[in-house]
C-alpha positions as CSV (number, residue, x, y, z in Angstrom):
1,M,33.6,-47.6,-36.0
2,L,31.9,-44.7,-37.6
3,A,35.2,-43.1,-38.5
4,D,35.9,-46.0,-40.8
5,D,32.3,-46.2,-42.2
6,P,30.0,-43.3,-41.4
7,E,27.1,-45.2,-42.9
8,D,27.5,-48.3,-40.7
9,V,23.8,-48.8,-39.9
10,A,24.4,-51.3,-37.2
11,A,26.8,-49.0,-35.4
12,L,24.5,-46.0,-35.9
13,N,21.5,-48.0,-34.5
14,N,23.5,-49.2,-31.5
15,L,24.8,-45.8,-30.7
16,A,21.3,-44.4,-31.0
17,L,20.0,-47.0,-28.6
18,L,22.8,-46.2,-26.2
19,A,22.2,-42.5,-26.4
20,A,18.4,-43.0,-25.9
21,T,19.0,-44.3,-22.3
22,D,19.9,-40.7,-21.3
23,D,17.2,-38.0,-21.6
24,A,19.9,-35.4,-22.3
25,Q,21.0,-37.4,-25.4
26,L,17.6,-38.0,-27.0
27,D,18.3,-35.4,-29.8
28,A,21.6,-37.1,-30.6
29,A,19.9,-40.5,-30.5
30,S,17.2,-39.2,-33.0
31,A,19.9,-37.8,-35.3
32,L,21.8,-41.1,-35.3
33,V,18.9,-43.3,-36.1
34,A,17.7,-40.9,-38.8
35,R,21.1,-41.3,-40.5
36,A,20.7,-45.1,-40.2
37,V,17.2,-45.0,-41.7
38,A,18.4,-42.8,-44.5
39,C,21.0,-45.4,-45.4
40,A,18.8,-48.5,-45.0
41,P,15.1,-47.6,-45.0
42,S,13.9,-51.2,-45.4
43,R,15.4,-52.4,-42.1
44,P,12.6,-52.9,-39.5
45,A,15.1,-52.6,-36.6
46,L,15.9,-49.1,-37.5
47,H,12.3,-48.0,-37.5
48,D,11.8,-49.8,-34.2
49,T,14.7,-47.8,-32.7
50,S,13.3,-44.6,-34.2
51,G,9.9,-45.4,-32.7
52,F,11.4,-46.2,-29.3
53,I,13.3,-42.9,-29.3
54,A,10.2,-41.0,-30.3
55,W,8.3,-42.6,-27.4
56,R,11.1,-41.7,-25.0
57,R,10.7,-38.1,-26.3
58,G,7.0,-38.2,-25.7
59,A,6.1,-38.0,-29.4
60,I,3.4,-40.6,-29.4
61,D,2.2,-40.1,-33.0
62,A,5.7,-40.3,-34.4
63,A,6.5,-43.3,-32.3
64,R,3.4,-45.1,-33.5
65,A,4.2,-44.3,-37.1
66,A,7.8,-45.5,-36.9
67,L,6.8,-48.7,-35.0
68,Q,4.0,-49.4,-37.5
69,K,6.6,-49.1,-40.3
70,A,8.8,-51.6,-38.5
71,L,5.9,-54.0,-38.2
72,D,4.9,-53.5,-41.8
73,L,8.4,-54.2,-43.0
74,S,8.6,-57.4,-40.9
75,N,5.1,-58.6,-41.8
76,G,4.2,-58.2,-38.2
77,T,6.9,-60.6,-36.9
78,Y,9.2,-58.1,-35.2
79,A,8.5,-58.9,-31.5
80,E,10.4,-56.0,-30.0
81,A,8.4,-53.6,-32.2
82,H,5.2,-55.0,-30.7
83,Y,6.7,-54.6,-27.2
84,H,7.6,-51.0,-28.0
85,M,4.2,-50.4,-29.6
86,A,2.7,-51.6,-26.3
87,L,4.7,-49.0,-24.4
88,V,3.4,-46.3,-26.7
89,D,-0.2,-47.6,-26.3
90,L,0.1,-47.7,-22.6
91,S,1.5,-44.2,-22.4
92,A,-1.4,-43.0,-24.4
93,E,-3.7,-44.8,-21.9
94,D,-4.9,-47.3,-24.5
95,A,-4.9,-50.4,-22.3
96,H,-6.7,-52.7,-24.8
97,R,-4.2,-52.0,-27.6
98,G,-1.3,-52.2,-25.2
99,A,-2.4,-55.6,-23.9
100,T,-2.8,-56.8,-27.5
101,S,0.7,-55.7,-28.4
102,L,2.2,-57.2,-25.3
103,R,0.5,-60.6,-26.0
104,R,1.7,-60.5,-29.6
105,A,5.3,-59.6,-28.5
106,L,5.3,-62.5,-26.1
107,E,3.9,-64.9,-28.6
108,L,6.7,-64.1,-31.0
109,D,9.5,-64.0,-28.4
110,S,9.0,-65.0,-24.8
111,D,12.6,-65.0,-23.8
112,S,14.0,-61.6,-24.6
113,E,15.5,-59.0,-22.3
114,W,12.2,-57.2,-22.3
115,S,9.9,-60.2,-21.9
116,G,9.8,-60.1,-18.1
117,D,8.7,-56.5,-18.2
118,A,6.1,-57.3,-20.8
119,R,4.7,-60.1,-18.6
120,R,4.6,-57.8,-15.6
121,R,2.8,-55.1,-17.6
122,L,0.3,-57.6,-19.0
123,A,-0.4,-58.9,-15.5
124,D,-0.9,-55.4,-14.2
125,L,-3.6,-54.9,-16.9
126,R,-5.7,-57.8,-15.8
């Protein structure tokens, strides 16, 4: 894939997400998504991935900034970015913001692969 088109942002994003599942690959994941963002800075999904990876690395401020960029670029309609923002907020022990983000994510998309986890986390906060 990347051998044919080293600037294929979909491939870069997908590889970054795959790498982000392994703690030992978080640096590689960050580098891949940074390449994608450099190629297409106006795509919310890339900033969402960047924020998710930053959260996995424990970089809460960087995660918030990237996820806020994804939300700004999507006019607040990117459900998964709201879900990822909730993970960041909950990691930072901000239950109120986390619950707000979870509710918004579920309002926008109640049938995603992450929606069950979002409902469980929201129920745990009550």
